[in-house]
Steps between C-alpha positions, in 0.01 A plus 500: 500500500355273762822296526662802666204597715575591862215273618651151513163331458451680171858414399438130585179492295679666212767228515226235479369669185853538362554126548283431190744696287836473673533223757864571583436869572192418707685247714790743534257746655359232732849403614591866555182544710571177690839641607359837608558581871136614535280198596194665334688490169586134553136423579389680182745299293385172650132576458554593134742225394271229644263569209764383248527130425870456438781311679668836573191586709569201720865592527419853606252377760758255630748785537244699701447212748805627687368853521555660841148653507247253640218645284699436181590150615131420580378637166770301316402190690137548400597572136712185478210303649260638241746412217544148630122448529417568137607296198827640373645343187726805477670415832778239472481221755840581654389856573166377627676256736731778623196716570340223706821452699534872566137532608540214742823646635329837553205336676737337749732801543219742555311265731204478265499121555632286786 
């Protein structure tokens, strides 16, 4: 059972596949991984969930913008940027606007823009 695999990348990919059949269970796994104390697990969750076009994806990425690990924060920032660049009828405007605000706030807080 890949959902219980010790390798978090395999577990994250399994959750992406599970999404087609059970969205709630898949997002439950992503949220569990996003709360894991291991930053590698959080990175795996973020990399996998980005492939799913659903408002819950945006909400999970927004949650990870406050991650204490700079690598996770940078990857989340990049993932949000990619989501905002492509057409996204699945993404409600209020969430899209919140994503833009958070990205701008991160840019300033991290010194990525002056």
